MDTraj code that builds the backbone (N, CA, C; nanometers):
import mdtraj as md
import numpy as np

residues = "MET THR TYR PHE ASN ILE LYS THR SER LYS GLY ILE GLU THR ILE ASP GLU ILE ASN PRO LYS GLU PHE ASN SER LYS GLU ASP PHE LYS ALA GLU ARG LYS ARG LEU LEU ASN GLU TYR LYS LEU ALA SER SER PHE TYR SER GLY LEU TYR TYR SER GLN ARG ALA THR LYS ALA TRP LYS VAL ARG ALA SER GLN".split()
xyz = np.array([
    [6.8766, 0.9016, 5.7864],
    [6.9049, 0.9984, 5.7666],
    [7.0072, 0.9445, 5.6477],
    [7.1192, 1.0322, 5.5662],
    [7.1624, 0.9770, 5.5043],
    [7.2865, 1.0798, 5.4480],
    [7.4072, 1.0067, 5.4537],
    [7.4705, 1.1068, 5.4230],
    [7.5758, 1.0807, 5.3325],
    [7.6473, 1.1709, 5.2638],
    [7.7396, 1.1760, 5.1253],
    [7.9112, 1.1648, 5.2224],
    [7.9287, 1.0877, 5.2158],
    [8.0614, 1.0638, 5.2120],
    [8.1993, 1.0531, 5.1042],
    [8.2869, 1.0900, 5.0983],
    [8.3908, 1.0742, 5.0592],
    [8.5379, 1.0349, 5.1072],
    [8.6054, 0.9167, 4.9969],
    [8.7238, 0.8598, 5.0575],
    [8.8493, 0.8831, 4.9753],
    [8.9201, 0.9578, 5.0118],
    [9.0697, 0.9884, 5.0004],
    [9.1737, 0.9104, 5.0455],
    [9.2200, 0.9674, 4.9665],
    [9.4052, 0.9126, 5.0121],
    [9.4052, 0.9149, 5.1887],
    [9.3123, 1.0096, 5.2072],
    [9.3579, 1.0384, 5.3781],
    [9.2369, 1.0643, 5.4746],
    [9.1667, 0.9532, 5.4011],
    [9.0638, 0.8894, 5.4977],
    [8.9119, 0.9028, 5.4358],
    [8.7908, 0.9352, 5.5350],
    [8.6525, 0.9492, 5.5039],
    [8.5984, 1.0856, 5.5396],
    [8.5311, 1.1713, 5.5096],
    [8.4980, 1.2878, 5.5164],
    [8.3853, 1.3054, 5.4242],
    [8.2371, 1.3111, 5.5928],
    [8.1432, 1.3496, 5.5428],
    [8.1315, 1.4484, 5.5214],
    [8.0165, 1.5319, 5.3517],
    [8.0099, 1.6081, 5.3227],
    [7.8986, 1.7235, 5.2746],
    [7.7869, 1.6152, 5.3160],
    [7.6762, 1.6794, 5.3060],
    [7.5778, 1.5224, 5.3791],
    [7.4578, 1.5787, 5.3668],
    [7.3277, 1.4580, 5.4264],
    [7.2115, 1.5438, 5.4307],
    [7.0890, 1.4165, 5.3788],
    [6.9958, 1.4974, 5.3537],
    [6.9394, 1.4058, 5.4345],
    [6.7971, 1.4360, 5.4344],
    [6.6689, 1.3876, 5.6050],
    [6.5959, 1.3146, 5.4747],
    [6.5239, 1.1888, 5.5253],
    [6.4135, 1.1458, 5.4411],
    [6.2614, 1.2082, 5.5116],
    [6.3033, 1.2480, 5.6259],
    [6.1435, 1.3134, 5.6442],
    [6.1387, 1.4378, 5.5841],
    [6.1697, 1.5376, 5.5134],
    [6.2171, 1.6013, 5.4499],
    [6.1523, 1.5836, 5.3281],
    [6.1114, 1.5110, 5.2796],
    [6.0255, 1.4340, 5.1610],
    [5.9206, 1.3996, 5.1353],
    [5.8016, 1.4630, 5.0380],
    [5.6757, 1.3641, 5.0817],
    [5.6815, 1.2391, 5.0481],
    [5.7710, 1.1807, 4.9598],
    [5.7624, 0.9825, 4.9656],
    [5.9136, 0.9153, 4.9523],
    [5.9226, 0.8102, 4.9854],
    [6.0276, 0.7429, 4.9793],
    [6.0989, 0.8083, 4.8194],
    [6.0069, 0.7390, 4.6915],
    [6.0001, 0.7980, 4.6069],
    [6.1254, 0.9118, 4.5692],
    [6.1006, 1.0075, 4.5835],
    [6.1185, 1.1648, 4.5755],
    [6.2449, 1.1663, 4.7087],
    [6.2843, 1.0881, 4.8394],
    [6.4077, 1.1021, 4.8950],
    [6.5359, 0.9951, 4.7974],
    [6.4707, 0.9155, 4.7033],
    [6.5493, 0.8383, 4.6552],
    [6.6287, 0.8987, 4.5598],
    [6.4772, 1.0079, 4.4429],
    [6.4909, 1.0259, 4.3064],
    [6.6489, 1.1732, 4.3544],
    [6.6126, 1.2276, 4.4681],
    [6.7384, 1.3133, 4.5091],
    [6.8387, 1.3097, 4.5554],
    [6.8361, 1.1862, 4.6327],
    [6.9556, 1.1266, 4.6882],
    [7.0750, 1.0546, 4.5963],
    [7.0029, 1.0193, 4.4831],
    [7.0916, 0.9988, 4.2955],
    [7.1239, 1.1247, 4.2422],
    [7.0116, 1.2197, 4.2327],
    [7.0258, 1.3940, 4.1564],
    [7.2300, 1.4422, 4.2860],
    [7.1745, 1.3773, 4.3995],
    [7.3151, 1.4856, 4.4685],
    [7.3932, 1.4488, 4.4100],
    [7.4189, 1.2544, 4.4196],
    [7.5156, 1.2047, 4.4389],
    [7.5631, 1.2484, 4.2347],
    [7.5234, 1.2035, 4.2103],
    [7.5823, 1.2998, 4.0548],
    [7.5820, 1.3730, 4.0378],
    [7.5410, 1.5206, 4.0672],
    [7.5693, 1.6190, 4.1180],
    [7.7181, 1.6741, 4.1262],
    [7.8054, 1.5804, 4.2589],
    [7.8258, 1.6029, 4.3201],
    [8.0104, 1.5172, 4.1941],
    [7.9462, 1.4769, 4.2189],
    [8.0609, 1.3570, 4.0819],
    [8.0908, 1.4372, 3.9873],
    [7.9800, 1.4685, 3.8895],
    [8.0245, 1.6190, 3.7846],
    [8.1213, 1.6679, 3.8727],
    [8.0905, 1.7317, 3.9861],
    [8.1348, 1.8893, 4.0040],
    [8.3251, 1.8956, 4.0134],
    [8.3771, 1.7879, 4.0496],
    [8.4552, 1.7567, 4.0664],
    [8.4940, 1.6481, 4.0356],
    [8.6477, 1.6002, 4.0146],
    [8.6953, 1.4647, 4.0505],
    [8.7753, 1.4513, 4.1322],
    [8.7498, 1.5403, 4.2245],
    [8.7826, 1.4694, 4.3805],
    [8.7274, 1.4735, 4.4498],
    [8.5760, 1.3857, 4.3978],
    [8.4630, 1.3560, 4.4279],
    [8.4474, 1.2059, 4.3688],
    [8.5533, 1.1528, 4.3231],
    [8.5558, 0.9831, 4.2415],
    [8.5650, 0.9201, 4.3936],
    [8.5543, 0.9505, 4.5164],
    [8.5953, 0.9035, 4.6079],
    [8.4263, 0.8649, 4.6640],
    [8.3194, 0.9706, 4.5886],
    [8.2077, 0.9715, 4.7039],
    [8.0599, 0.8015, 4.6666],
    [8.0848, 0.8296, 4.7973],
    [7.9280, 0.7406, 4.8568],
    [7.8324, 0.7562, 4.9028],
    [7.7501, 0.7436, 4.9305],
    [7.6240, 0.7517, 5.0206],
    [7.6076, 0.5931, 5.0888],
    [7.6326, 0.6692, 5.2567],
    [7.5197, 0.5965, 5.3540],
    [7.4890, 0.6135, 5.4917],
    [7.4429, 0.5243, 5.6005],
    [7.3689, 0.5498, 5.6684],
    [7.4616, 0.6057, 5.8441],
    [7.5938, 0.6634, 5.8051],
    [7.6692, 0.5966, 5.8982],
    [7.7913, 0.7718, 5.8567],
    [7.7934, 0.8942, 5.9268],
    [7.8729, 1.0129, 5.8768],
    [7.9922, 0.9560, 5.9895],
    [8.0866, 1.0384, 5.9221],
    [8.2267, 1.0196, 6.0173],
    [8.1940, 1.1237, 6.1546],
    [8.2958, 1.0558, 6.2094],
    [8.3023, 1.1274, 6.3790],
    [8.2699, 1.3059, 6.3856],
    [8.3942, 1.3278, 6.3031],
    [8.4155, 1.5176, 6.2400],
    [8.2842, 1.5251, 6.2614],
    [8.2122, 1.5132, 6.1725],
    [8.0738, 1.5667, 6.0739],
    [7.9803, 1.5684, 6.2173],
    [7.9705, 1.4371, 6.3317],
    [7.8627, 1.4494, 6.4287],
    [7.9303, 1.5982, 6.4919],
    [8.0224, 1.5275, 6.5409],
    [8.0793, 1.6742, 6.6245],
    [8.0384, 1.7686, 6.5896],
    [8.0728, 1.8917, 6.4439],
    [7.9915, 1.9528, 6.4254],
    [7.8196, 2.0144, 6.4185],
    [7.8495, 1.8920, 6.3901],
    [7.6929, 1.9064, 6.3918],
    [7.5791, 1.9111, 6.5313],
    [7.7124, 1.8787, 6.6329],
    [7.6709, 1.8418, 6.7420],
    [7.6682, 2.0557, 6.8264],
    [7.7681, 2.1021, 6.7669],
    [7.8040, 2.2115, 6.8461],
    [7.6502, 2.3507, 6.8080],
])
top = md.Topology()
chain = top.add_chain()
for i, resn in enumerate(residues, 1):
    res = top.add_residue(resn, chain, resSeq=i)
    for name in ("N", "CA", "C"):
        top.add_atom(name, md.element.get_by_symbol(name[0]), res)
traj = md.Trajectory(xyz[None], top)
């Protein structure tokens, strides 16, 4: 699983996730991960601290388990 996190002055927040199992190949997954990262960066300057990670924030995990 890859999570998209943003780092702001208020801390780190997870805003999206993608699962490599949903893609036909590792190359397809990496291409989509890169495309999403670029789209988020283009969407707003707010996402200038955007990065992807193997870890989600605690708040994201709580929301996902509900």
